[in-house]
Residue, then its C-alpha position, 0 to 999 in steps of 0.5 A: m472541463k473535468q478531468t477525473f483520475s484513479a488508482h488502488g491501494k495495495l496489499m504485499l503478500t510475499g517479499e516484505y522488506v527484503v523487496l528493497d535488496g531486490a527480491l521478488s514480491l508478489a503484491l495485490p491491487t485492492s478494489r478500494g483506492q483513491k480518486l482525483e478530480v481536478i476542474p477549472i475555477e475563475e481565481n488565480e490560485f490553487h485550490w487543494k481538497s482531501f476527502d476521506v471515506v465518509g466525506h470529511v475534509w482532512l486537508e484543505g489549503i489555497w497555494d499562492v502560485s506566484l509566491q509559492k506558499w500557501k495562502q490558507i492551510s488547514d495542517s501544515e504537517q499533512a500538507k509538506y508532501l503536497e507542498i514539495l510537489l507543487k514546487y516541484a511542478n513549478a521549478e522543474l516541470g513549469l506547470d501552471l497550476s493557477g485556475f485549478s481546483a483538485s480534490t482527492y476522494l479516498e475509499f478506505p479509512n486513512n488508518w487502514g494502510l491500504g496506500t493513502s500516500s502511494t495512491f496520492i502519488s499516482l493520481i498526480a503523476q497521472w494528472w501531470r503525466v510525470d514518472p511516478y516513481y520519481l515523484l516517490k523518491i522526492t517525498f515519501g521513498g520506499s521500495g515503489y511497490d505500492i505505486a506499481c500496484a496503484n497503476s495495475d488492474r491485477p496482481i504483480i510480481y515486483q522486483i527492484k534491478d539496477q535501482q529500477p522497478i521491474i513489473e510483471n502482470v501475474n494471474f494469482r487468484p488462488i482457488f481456495r480464496e474462499v477460506l482467505a481474509f484480511v483482519y485490520l489489527g488497528n495499528k497503522q504502521n509508519s512504513r518509513e520507520g520499518i525500511e530504516k530499521y530493516r536497513s540497518i540489519l547489515t548480515d547478508k541476505s542473499e541467501l534468504i532472498s533466494e529462499l523467499n523468491d523460491i516461496t514467491r514463486k511456488v505460491l505464485v502457481c500453488d493449488d493447494l490449500d495446505e501447501f500454500e499455508h506451509l509456504i507463507g508459514v515458511h516465509e512467516y519464520r524467515i521474516s521474523d528471525l531477520l527482524k527479530i520480531e515475534r510473528v504476529h500469530d503467536r504475539l496476537f492469536p496463538e489459540y487460532w487454529g488457522s493461518v496468519k500472515s502479516l502484510g507489508a509492515w509488520g506489526g499493524d495494518f492488516v494480516m491474511i487469515n485462513h479459516h479453513g471453511d468456518e468463516a463464522e467462527a473465525r469472525s467470531y474469534f477475532n470479534h471477541l479479541g476486538y479486531t472487528t474489521y475483517i474482510p473477505y479476499d473476493e471483497m478486498i482484492l481487485e477483480f480481474 
């Protein structure tokens, strides 16, 4: 009997990096995510396939359950985290995966940074009925907000308290969302590298965290576009000063008339922009600079 599971992608609107030190983060599940199908097979082994958004297989392997190693694998580097989980399933959970074939199906390009890894972890956790945050800990690491988004059907406020995730579902659906959109910068960021760089900053962040928490709370209930733009602008300046990284607005789009907000790991993936009602001109501006992936807010963010 076929089993199916689904998980949502993610975007972090506020609290990037400092969420690791207990700051509040406003995070948004995306309408595109990843699915998992598991079917029984006659062979006494475990089969795996990963399909990208256009249906091409980007990872394929056959796992020898008795020997706990790959009989065949198309890319051992890409499969290293799957291998960790398969060994964990055998040694710690006592799961017998022989006689199953599992296939994942991405609904967004691998390089978009919407959560290829986090949706994968969520899907495996759903299938095995285990804690996804522990699976994240033994594989990719990170704050875990992306796991929370993968399992949520609406925006969330996410916080780490006493090393445990605190998740609150919220009704963030700004009335001015028709002037917001997401632009892909074409440079997928390595979150682990970004986290390592942030961890190397040893200054006291308590005052900054308090200020960013206040911004997050105000953004959550903001119904005025000018105030919203001011709040995310201040947030952007504070993170820029902390990381000693130039704002993407200044670095890439100095002539753009609306706001540009970095999301998640700075320097790549998506930014959120405000076009102030002139979407055609905004599209033209970014397209002219080579940024052709432009997605309106309501097309990107999961509707609830």
